[in-house]
C-alpha positions, 0 to 999 in steps of 0.5 A: 730265083727259087725260094726253098730247096729244103736239103740245102737252104734249111741247113744254114737257117737252122744252124743259125737259129740253133746258135743264136737261140741257146747262146743268147739265152745263156748270155741273157741271164744275169751273171752271178758275179755282175760288175759291182763296185768294191763293197769294202771301199764304198760301204756297200754289202750284201744282205737280205732283202728288207721287207717289201723287196724281192725276199718277201715274194719267194723270188730267188734273185741274189741278195740285195746290196745295202748301203747301210746307214752311216755308210757312203758309196763314192762310186756309181752303184750297179746292180743286175738282177738284185735289189738295192737298198740305200739307207746311208748316202750314195755320192754318185748315181745308183742303178738296177737292171731288173731289181727294185731300189729302195732309198731311205737315205740320200742319193746325190746323183740319178736314180735309174731303175729298169724292170723294176720299181723305185720306192723313195721313203719319207725323209729320203733325198735323190739329187738327181733325176728318177728314171724308171722304165718297167716299173713304178715311182713310189715316193712317200710324202716327205720324200724330196726329189730335185730333179725330174721324175719319169716312168714308163711301167710298161716298157719291154725288157729287151728294149730297156737292155738294148736302149738304156744298158749303157746308162746303167754301166753296161758296156756293149760287150757286157753278157746281158747286151750280147745275150739280147742282141742275139736273141733278137737276131734269132727272132729275126731269123724266124720271122724271115722263115715265116715271110718267105713261107707266106709271100715269098715272090712279094718279098723277092720283088721288094728285095729287087727294089732295094738293089735297084734303088737303094737311095730312093728306097732311103729317101721314101722310107725317111719320107714315109716315117715322118708322114706317119709321125705327123699323122699320129700326132694329128690324130692325138691332137684332133680326134676325141680320145675314143676315136684317136686311140684305134687311129693311133693303133692302126698307124703303129701297126702299119709302121711295124708292117712296113718296118718287118716286111722291109727288113727281110727284104733288105736282108736278102738283098744284102745277102744276094749281094754278098754272096754273088760278090764273093762266089759269083753265083746267085744264092738261094733265097733263104741262104741270102736272107740268113746271110744279110742278117748275120752281116747287119748282126754282126755290124750291130755289135759295133758300138754307136755305129751299128745302131746307125747302120740299122737305122739306115737299113730300116728306113731303106727297108720301110721305103722299099715296102712303100715303093714296091707295095709290099712286092706287088709292084702297083701304084698306091692310088690308080686314078686312071682306073678309077676313072674308067670304071666310072666312065663304064658305069 
């Protein structure tokens, strides 16, 4: 199979990238009229951010949502791209994406912050859990948190959107979720171009392994992922901290390489099968990979089922990378060759 035919193969690839990048960027930007609870009914008003929030740092985000002292918010409070100030009482959950939440009153439910900080003043109370990704939890002396407190300051914004979007009231068809998924599809397309340009024949060999034995690849991938997880746990438990840190980094990098290489092979295998079934002819390599990416990309937008489809595809890709030794089709450990070398010596 020929890897490149510039005038034909590049058209579909460039069209896909030129479509995904601007559309994804446009959708991922916070909408000025994001869905919020009814302010008049729930005692929520828009106001300038108080001291210590985005307004003091020159940020151009929208005015903060404020539950004033003596006011009650009866339904869930969700803020996109703005801060939240709870000086009164929130009877349900309070969540913010790309914004800071400052509590000086009472939150009955959970407090969820993605890509921002949670600041709980002295005398304030949160009845549920405090969950922060991409930020910090700052609880002053005298603040009360009845539930758990979890914070991951270094979490990526893109993964926050995909993994935690539903928990902050974002549906699978919201502009933020759609935009992030489209942007990730564009990143996958750029990766496919890079991998085919660097090691096209090896990727095709891995893709052939996927087409021949998909079930075996799935089993090998599942076993490999479990083995890598157990290896990482063993390094963390047995090795000293200074020695376990680089070993864990190596394990993570190897797992990431398996996933990226394998997914490009899965894109090609799926696309080649689809085009051959519809048009009864063998497609060009990049066209097949782009087609497979678009098929899996569409599947990703299906609520719940899309995540499972990508999980299965990832395990198949990891298994194909291991089974084909990144397309080299060699055994990982060739003891017979080693024995012959030792005998000759």
